[in-house]
C-alpha positions as CSV (number, residue, x, y, z in Angstrom):
1,M,-0.1,0.2,-0.1
2,Q,3.1,2.0,0.3
3,G,2.3,3.4,-3.6
4,F,-1.3,4.1,-2.6
5,E,-0.1,6.5,0.1
6,T,2.9,8.3,-2.1
7,F,0.6,9.1,-4.9
8,V,-2.8,9.6,-3.8
9,D,-3.2,13.9,-3.0
10,W,-6.4,14.4,-1.2
11,S,-6.3,18.1,-1.7
12,P,-8.6,18.2,-4.9
13,V,-11.1,15.6,-3.5
14,A,-13.6,18.6,-2.7
15,R,-13.3,19.8,-6.1
16,L,-13.4,16.5,-7.7
17,L,-16.8,15.8,-5.9
18,L,-17.9,19.4,-6.9
19,V,-17.6,18.5,-10.6
20,G,-19.2,15.1,-10.0
21,T,-22.4,16.4,-8.6
22,L,-22.7,19.4,-11.1
23,V,-22.6,16.2,-13.8
24,A,-24.7,14.4,-11.5
25,A,-27.5,17.3,-11.2
26,G,-28.2,16.8,-14.8
27,P,-29.9,13.5,-15.0
28,L,-31.5,14.0,-11.6
29,L,-33.5,17.1,-12.9
30,W,-34.3,15.6,-16.0
31,V,-35.9,12.7,-14.1
32,G,-37.4,15.2,-12.0
33,W,-38.8,17.0,-15.0
34,R,-40.1,14.1,-17.0
35,W,-41.7,12.3,-14.4
36,R,-43.0,15.3,-12.5
37,A,-46.5,13.5,-12.6
38,A,-45.3,10.4,-11.6
39,T,-45.3,8.5,-8.1
40,P,-42.4,8.7,-6.1
41,V,-41.5,5.0,-6.8
42,Q,-42.1,5.4,-10.5
43,R,-39.7,8.3,-10.4
44,L,-37.0,6.3,-8.2
45,R,-37.5,3.5,-10.9
46,A,-36.7,6.0,-13.7
47,L,-33.7,7.1,-11.9
48,T,-32.5,3.4,-11.4
49,V,-32.8,2.8,-15.2
50,L,-31.1,6.2,-16.1
51,T,-28.4,5.5,-13.8
52,L,-27.9,1.8,-15.5
53,F,-27.7,3.4,-18.9
54,L,-25.0,5.9,-17.4
55,T,-22.8,3.0,-15.7
56,F,-23.0,1.1,-19.3
57,D,-21.5,4.1,-20.9
58,L,-19.0,4.6,-18.2
59,V,-18.0,1.0,-18.7
60,L,-17.5,2.0,-22.2
61,F,-15.7,5.1,-21.6
62,G,-13.5,3.3,-19.2
63,T,-12.4,0.9,-21.9
64,F,-11.8,3.9,-24.3
65,T,-9.6,5.1,-21.7
66,R,-7.6,2.0,-21.1
67,L,-7.4,1.3,-24.9
68,T,-6.2,4.6,-26.0
69,D,-3.5,4.1,-23.1
70,S,-5.0,7.5,-21.2
71,G,-5.0,5.5,-17.7
72,L,-2.0,7.3,-16.7
73,G,-3.0,10.4,-18.5
74,C,-2.9,12.1,-14.5
75,P,-0.4,9.5,-12.8
76,D,-2.1,10.7,-9.2
77,W,-5.3,10.1,-8.1
78,P,-8.2,11.4,-7.4
79,G,-6.7,14.6,-9.0
80,C,-4.0,15.6,-11.9
81,Y,-0.8,16.6,-10.9
82,G,-2.7,17.8,-7.8
83,A,-5.2,20.1,-9.7
84,A,-9.0,19.1,-10.5
85,S,-8.6,19.4,-14.1
86,P,-5.7,19.5,-16.7
87,I,-6.3,23.2,-16.9
88,G,-4.7,23.5,-13.5
89,A,-2.0,20.9,-14.5
90,H,-1.3,22.2,-17.7
91,A,2.3,23.2,-16.6
92,D,3.2,19.6,-15.3
93,I,1.6,17.9,-18.2
94,T,3.3,19.9,-20.7
95,A,6.4,19.1,-19.0
96,A,5.8,15.3,-19.1
97,Q,4.8,15.4,-22.6
98,S,8.2,17.1,-23.6
99,A,9.9,14.4,-21.8
100,M,8.0,11.8,-23.4
101,P,6.0,12.8,-26.3
102,S,4.4,9.2,-27.0
103,G,3.1,9.4,-23.2
104,P,1.9,8.0,-21.0
105,V,1.2,11.7,-20.2
106,T,-0.4,14.0,-22.8
107,L,-2.8,16.5,-22.6
108,P,-5.5,14.6,-24.5
109,K,-4.9,11.9,-22.4
110,A,-5.0,13.6,-19.2
111,W,-8.4,15.0,-20.3
112,I,-9.6,11.5,-21.4
113,E,-8.5,9.8,-17.8
114,M,-10.3,13.2,-16.1
115,I,-13.7,12.7,-17.7
116,H,-13.7,9.0,-16.6
117,R,-13.0,10.5,-13.2
118,Y,-16.1,12.8,-13.4
119,L,-18.3,10.5,-14.7
120,A,-17.5,7.8,-12.1
121,T,-18.0,10.4,-9.4
122,A,-21.4,11.6,-10.9
123,V,-22.5,7.8,-11.4
124,G,-21.6,7.3,-7.5
125,G,-23.6,10.3,-6.6
126,L,-26.6,9.0,-8.7
127,I,-26.2,5.7,-7.0
128,L,-26.3,7.3,-3.3
129,V,-29.4,9.4,-4.5
130,I,-31.1,5.9,-5.0
131,A,-30.0,4.6,-1.7
132,I,-31.3,7.6,0.5
133,V,-34.4,7.8,-1.7
134,S,-34.9,4.1,-1.5
135,T,-34.6,4.3,2.1
136,A,-37.0,6.9,2.7
137,L,-39.5,5.2,0.4
138,R,-39.3,1.8,2.4
139,R,-40.5,3.6,5.4
140,R,-43.6,5.0,3.4
141,A,-44.5,2.2,0.8
142,G,-42.5,-0.8,2.4
143,D,-41.8,-2.3,-1.3
144,T,-38.6,-0.8,-2.2
145,P,-35.3,-2.9,-2.6
146,V,-33.3,-0.9,0.2
147,L,-30.9,-3.9,0.6
148,W,-29.8,-4.0,-2.7
149,A,-29.5,0.2,-3.2
150,W,-27.1,0.3,-0.2
151,L,-25.1,-2.9,-1.4
152,T,-24.7,-1.0,-4.8
153,L,-23.6,1.9,-3.2
154,V,-20.6,0.0,-1.3
155,W,-20.0,-1.5,-4.4
156,V,-19.7,1.5,-6.6
157,C,-17.2,3.0,-3.5
158,L,-15.2,-0.2,-4.0
159,Q,-15.1,0.4,-7.8
160,G,-13.6,3.9,-7.1
161,A,-10.9,2.4,-4.5
162,F,-10.2,-0.1,-7.5
163,G,-9.9,3.0,-9.9
164,A,-7.7,4.5,-7.8
165,L,-5.3,1.4,-7.5
166,T,-5.5,1.1,-11.1
167,V,-3.3,4.5,-11.2
168,T,-1.1,4.3,-7.9
169,M,-0.3,0.6,-9.1
170,K,0.3,1.6,-12.8
171,L,-2.0,-0.6,-14.4
172,W,-1.3,-4.0,-12.9
173,P,-3.1,-6.5,-15.0
174,A,-4.7,-7.9,-12.1
175,I,-6.1,-4.9,-10.6
176,V,-7.4,-3.5,-14.1
177,T,-9.1,-6.9,-14.8
178,L,-10.6,-6.7,-11.3
179,H,-11.9,-3.2,-12.0
180,L,-13.6,-4.3,-15.3
181,L,-15.4,-7.0,-13.6
182,G,-16.4,-4.5,-10.8
183,G,-18.3,-2.3,-13.4
184,M,-19.9,-5.3,-14.7
185,A,-21.3,-6.2,-11.2
186,L,-22.2,-2.7,-10.8
187,L,-24.3,-2.9,-14.1
188,A,-25.9,-6.1,-12.8
189,L,-26.8,-4.7,-9.6
190,L,-28.3,-1.5,-11.0
191,R,-30.1,-4.1,-13.4
192,W,-31.4,-5.9,-10.7
193,Q,-33.0,-3.2,-8.9
194,A,-34.5,-1.8,-12.2
195,V,-36.7,-5.0,-12.8
196,R,-37.6,-5.5,-9.2
197,F,-39.4,-2.4,-9.5
198,D,-41.2,-3.4,-12.3
199,G,-44.8,-5.1,-11.4
200,T,-44.8,-7.4,-14.5
201,P,-43.6,-10.9,-14.1
202,S,-41.0,-12.4,-16.1
203,P,-42.4,-15.0,-18.7
204,L,-39.3,-17.3,-18.2
205,G,-40.3,-19.4,-15.2
206,P,-38.5,-21.0,-12.1
207,G,-37.4,-23.8,-14.3
208,W,-35.0,-21.6,-16.4
209,R,-33.0,-20.0,-13.4
210,T,-30.3,-22.8,-13.3
211,A,-29.7,-22.4,-17.4
212,L,-29.5,-18.6,-16.6
213,W,-27.4,-18.6,-14.1
214,G,-25.2,-21.2,-15.9
215,A,-25.1,-19.0,-18.9
216,L,-24.1,-16.0,-16.6
217,A,-21.3,-17.8,-14.8
218,L,-19.7,-18.7,-18.3
219,V,-20.3,-14.8,-19.7
220,V,-18.6,-13.7,-16.8
221,L,-15.5,-16.2,-16.8
222,Q,-15.1,-15.2,-20.6
223,I,-14.9,-11.4,-19.4
224,A,-12.4,-12.0,-16.9
225,L,-10.4,-13.7,-19.5
226,G,-11.3,-10.9,-22.0
227,G,-10.0,-8.3,-19.4
228,W,-6.8,-10.4,-18.8
229,V,-6.1,-10.4,-22.6
230,S,-6.7,-6.9,-23.0
231,T,-4.7,-5.7,-20.0
232,N,-2.0,-7.7,-20.8
233,Y,-1.9,-6.3,-24.5
234,A,-2.2,-10.4,-25.8
235,V,-4.8,-9.6,-28.4
236,L,-2.2,-9.4,-31.5
237,A,-0.7,-12.9,-29.8
238,C,-2.8,-14.7,-32.5
239,R,-3.5,-12.6,-35.9
240,D,-5.2,-15.4,-38.0
241,F,-8.4,-17.4,-37.2
242,P,-9.0,-20.3,-36.5
243,T,-5.7,-21.1,-36.3
244,C,-3.0,-19.1,-34.1
245,Q,0.2,-18.3,-35.6
246,G,-0.5,-20.7,-38.7
247,R,-0.8,-23.8,-36.0
248,W,-3.8,-25.5,-34.1
249,W,-1.9,-25.6,-31.0
250,P,1.2,-23.0,-30.8
251,E,3.8,-22.6,-28.4
252,M,2.6,-21.4,-25.1
253,D,3.7,-21.0,-21.6
254,W,0.6,-21.5,-19.5
255,A,2.1,-21.3,-16.1
256,R,3.7,-17.6,-16.7
257,A,0.4,-16.7,-18.5
258,F,-1.9,-16.9,-15.5
259,E,0.6,-15.7,-12.6
260,L,-1.8,-13.1,-11.5
261,W,0.1,-11.0,-9.2
262,R,2.8,-9.0,-11.2
263,P,3.5,-5.8,-13.2
264,L,2.4,-5.3,-16.4
265,G,4.7,-6.5,-19.3
266,A,6.6,-8.6,-16.5
267,Q,6.7,-11.7,-14.4
268,G,6.7,-11.8,-10.4
269,S,10.6,-12.1,-10.8
270,G,10.9,-9.1,-12.6
271,E,11.7,-10.3,-16.0
272,A,10.0,-9.7,-18.9
273,L,6.9,-11.8,-19.9
274,P,7.8,-14.2,-22.7
275,F,5.5,-14.1,-26.0
276,A,4.3,-17.7,-25.4
277,A,2.8,-16.5,-22.4
278,L,0.8,-14.0,-24.2
279,T,-0.2,-16.6,-26.7
280,A,-1.7,-18.7,-23.9
281,I,-3.6,-15.9,-22.4
282,H,-4.9,-15.2,-25.8
283,Y,-5.5,-18.9,-26.7
284,A,-7.4,-19.5,-23.3
285,H,-9.9,-16.8,-24.0
286,R,-10.5,-18.3,-27.5
287,L,-11.2,-21.4,-26.2
288,V,-13.8,-20.7,-23.6
289,A,-15.4,-18.4,-26.2
290,Y,-16.4,-21.6,-28.2
291,V,-18.1,-23.0,-25.0
292,V,-20.0,-19.6,-24.2
293,L,-20.7,-19.3,-27.8
294,A,-22.2,-23.1,-27.9
295,A,-24.1,-22.5,-24.8
296,L,-25.9,-19.3,-25.6
297,L,-26.9,-20.9,-28.7
298,G,-28.0,-24.2,-26.9
299,L,-29.9,-22.0,-24.7
300,G,-31.5,-19.5,-27.5
301,W,-32.4,-23.0,-28.9
302,A,-34.2,-24.1,-26.2
303,L,-36.0,-20.9,-25.3
304,R,-37.4,-20.8,-28.9
305,R,-38.6,-24.2,-28.5
306,A,-40.5,-23.3,-25.1
307,G,-42.1,-20.3,-27.0
308,H,-39.7,-17.5,-25.8
309,I,-38.8,-16.3,-29.4
310,R,-37.7,-12.7,-28.4
311,H,-35.5,-13.9,-25.6
312,A,-33.9,-16.6,-27.8
313,R,-33.3,-13.6,-30.4
314,W,-31.7,-11.5,-27.9
315,L,-29.4,-14.1,-27.3
316,W,-28.4,-15.1,-30.6
317,G,-28.0,-11.6,-31.7
318,L,-25.6,-11.1,-29.0
319,A,-23.7,-14.2,-29.5
320,A,-23.5,-13.2,-33.4
321,W,-22.1,-9.7,-32.2
322,Q,-19.5,-11.4,-29.6
323,L,-18.5,-13.6,-32.5
324,L,-18.1,-10.8,-34.9
325,T,-16.5,-8.1,-32.7
326,G,-13.7,-10.7,-31.7
327,L,-12.9,-11.9,-34.9
328,S,-12.5,-8.5,-35.7
329,N,-10.2,-7.6,-32.9
330,V,-7.8,-10.7,-34.5
331,V,-8.0,-10.4,-38.3
332,L,-8.1,-6.3,-38.5
333,E,-5.5,-6.1,-35.4
334,W,-7.4,-4.5,-32.7
335,P,-9.2,-1.5,-34.0
336,L,-10.4,0.8,-31.3
337,L,-14.3,0.5,-32.4
338,A,-14.1,-3.1,-32.8
339,A,-12.9,-3.5,-29.0
340,L,-15.4,-1.0,-27.7
341,A,-17.9,-2.7,-29.6
342,H,-16.7,-6.3,-28.0
343,T,-17.0,-4.7,-24.3
344,G,-20.3,-3.4,-25.2
345,G,-21.6,-6.8,-26.2
346,A,-20.4,-8.4,-23.4
347,A,-21.8,-6.1,-20.8
348,A,-25.1,-5.9,-22.7
349,L,-25.3,-9.9,-22.0
350,V,-24.6,-9.3,-18.4
351,V,-27.5,-7.0,-18.3
352,V,-29.9,-9.0,-20.3
353,L,-29.1,-12.0,-18.6
354,T,-29.6,-10.3,-14.9
355,G,-32.5,-8.7,-16.0
356,W,-34.3,-12.4,-16.8
357,L,-33.1,-13.7,-13.7
358,A,-34.4,-10.6,-11.4
359,P,-37.7,-11.4,-9.7
360,P,-39.9,-8.1,-9.8
361,V,-40.3,-6.5,-5.9
362,H,-44.4,-6.3,-6.6
363,Q,-44.3,-10.1,-7.7
364,R,-42.4,-11.2,-4.7
365,S,-44.5,-8.8,-2.4
366,A,-47.5,-10.7,-3.6
367,R,-46.1,-14.0,-3.0
368,A,-45.6,-12.9,0.6
369,A,-48.9,-11.5,1.1
370,Q,-50.3,-14.7,-0.2
371,A,-48.0,-16.7,2.2
372,A,-49.2,-14.6,5.2
373,T,-52.6,-15.1,4.3
374,A,-52.4,-18.5,4.1
375,A,-50.3,-19.1,7.2
376,R,-53.2,-16.9,9.1
377,A,-56.0,-19.2,7.7
378,W,-53.9,-22.2,8.6
379,Q,-53.4,-20.7,12.3
380,G,-57.3,-19.8,12.5
381,G,-58.1,-23.2,11.4
382,R,-55.9,-24.6,14.3
383,A,-57.6,-22.4,16.7
């Protein structure tokens, strides 16, 4: 933790929070005006859905920040050379850019990194509002998911801590990958809450839950592997498909590939990471992709046979999207647009599968009321 204490400058925290509050005020005012005639619960649900949308955007912008090598555009945290924006740090950024024109510190990269922090702070502020309003409505209506709202708030604070560590630990692959997974978990938490505000029961009955949980687990595993590929810059270790380096089983170093706690581009011993390890990282992601693709296609076929045609089309469409964008990353040599689209497809899969798994809160309340009525009737019969 020595690096964290050395590089974190707490002086611009208040100014960063002020900027985040100003950014968050826009969505709050829009929801208040757009849903001014709605009930408080309906406004809360609208704010949750909007926060989910903004979090999806934040995940994509975080990917954009990483893919443009802007993660160290401001090498301290939470400010930029102790300032709240690159404007105040212009002299330091110019000096760093003059010393190393190609980065990692340049003025455009500094702005990208700080915009990402502003957006993250705004999303955190919106989640805080959701938690507070959920608690207030729970006391009045008794049917808002307060526990999930506060759990989401705790989680977004942990995400902020991992965001700081990505900078202070100089983009260690394990930290960056965990930060990506944390963003996906935040999407799932917000999606879960949004569905629980909806009184419409899901057409997918309890019999589908095991299959859906299994598909979601495979998707999360593949996202973790994809994050490991990206953060280790192993996308171009294989530039052909379906073979890799012209072979079905190229030379690979599995032990060094999955040595988790190490700096970027190096082994734990400090030596450079061999190319065979990068090949193994890439190929592991490719092999699991076949399994995930088969699982999604099979689940979609089962849903279609059961009459859930719309659900099947969603799965097949997202599976095709991931296949095409994944192939584009390889054969087109990792273009930025394809990489962003691939991350967006993975995030969409998490949102969709979580939405199908989450039971509406009103549906749960109705079942609870029926159970209470049955219990009272049974006790009355015994008396």
